[in-house]
C-alpha positions in Angstrom: -56.7 -48.1 -44.4 -53.7 -47.8 -42.1 -53.1 -44.5 -40.3 -50.0 -42.5 -41.1 -47.8 -41.1 -38.4 -48.8 -37.6 -39.4 -52.5 -38.3 -38.9 -52.1 -39.4 -35.3 -52.7 -36.8 -32.7 -49.7 -35.8 -30.7 -49.8 -35.7 -26.9 -48.1 -32.8 -25.4 -47.0 -33.2 -21.8 -47.6 -30.1 -19.9 -46.0 -29.5 -16.5 -47.7 -27.3 -14.0 -45.9 -24.1 -13.2 -44.3 -24.0 -9.9 -45.0 -20.9 -7.9 -42.2 -19.5 -5.8 -43.3 -18.7 -2.3 -41.3 -16.5 0.0 -39.4 -18.4 2.6 -40.7 -18.0 6.1 -38.9 -18.3 9.4 -40.7 -18.2 12.7 -43.8 -16.9 11.0 -42.1 -13.9 9.3 -41.2 -13.6 5.7 -37.5 -13.1 4.9 -38.4 -10.7 2.1 -39.7 -8.1 4.6 -36.6 -8.0 6.8 -34.3 -5.0 6.2 -30.6 -4.9 6.6 -29.2 -3.2 9.7 -27.8 0.3 9.2 -24.3 0.6 10.5 -22.8 4.0 11.3 -19.5 4.8 12.9 -19.1 8.3 14.4 -15.9 9.8 15.6 -16.2 12.7 18.1 -13.2 15.0 18.4 -12.7 18.6 19.3 -16.4 19.2 19.8 -17.3 17.9 16.3 -18.8 14.7 15.0 -17.5 12.9 11.9 -19.3 10.0 10.1 -16.5 7.7 9.0 -18.5 5.9 6.3 -19.6 9.2 4.8 -16.0 10.4 4.7 -14.8 7.2 3.1 -17.5 7.3 0.4 -16.8 11.0 -0.4 -13.0 10.3 -0.6 -13.6 7.4 -3.0 -16.0 9.4 -5.1 -13.4 12.3 -5.3 -10.7 9.9 -6.4 -12.8 8.2 -9.0 -14.0 11.5 -10.5 -10.4 12.2 -11.5 -9.1 8.6 -12.0 -12.1 7.0 -13.8 -10.2 4.0 -15.4 -7.7 3.2 -12.7 -8.3 -0.1 -10.9 -8.7 0.2 -7.1 -8.0 -2.9 -5.0 -7.1 -1.2 -1.7 -8.5 2.1 -0.6 -7.6 3.4 2.9 -8.8 6.5 4.6 -6.9 8.2 7.5 -9.0 10.7 9.4 -7.0 13.4 11.3 -9.6 15.5 13.2 -6.9 17.6 14.8 -5.9 18.8 11.3 -9.5 18.8 10.0 -8.5 16.6 7.1 -9.0 13.0 6.0 -6.1 11.6 3.9 -6.4 8.5 1.7 -4.2 6.1 -0.2 -5.0 4.0 -3.3 -3.4 0.6 -3.8 -0.8 1.6 -1.2 0.1 5.0 -2.9 -0.6 8.5 -1.6 -0.3 11.9 -3.1 -0.6 15.5 -1.9 -4.0 15.9 -3.3 -5.4 12.7 -1.8 -7.3 14.5 1.0 -10.7 15.6 2.0 -11.4 18.7 4.0 -13.6 17.7 6.9 -15.1 21.1 7.2 -16.7 20.7 3.8 -18.7 17.6 5.0 
């Protein structure tokens, strides 16, 4: 009696799983390397100001009020002699676009 196609066992091709190994350079794994920490400090009038911290706080202050406004250019101008950092958003400034440096 001839065999039907349904009766023949099906062969399933199985591919072995490939394991991802961490890349190595000079005997060290790339996954264990940490990024360098960059900090810019301005010293003026006997005080120190962390520029990256000022910029982050200025941006956070702006976004807390203007949540939906798109920001393409955000610039911070630090004036230690006045104790204030002013900022502009997309080339526009306002009287309330400032951060008091004493509060940092």
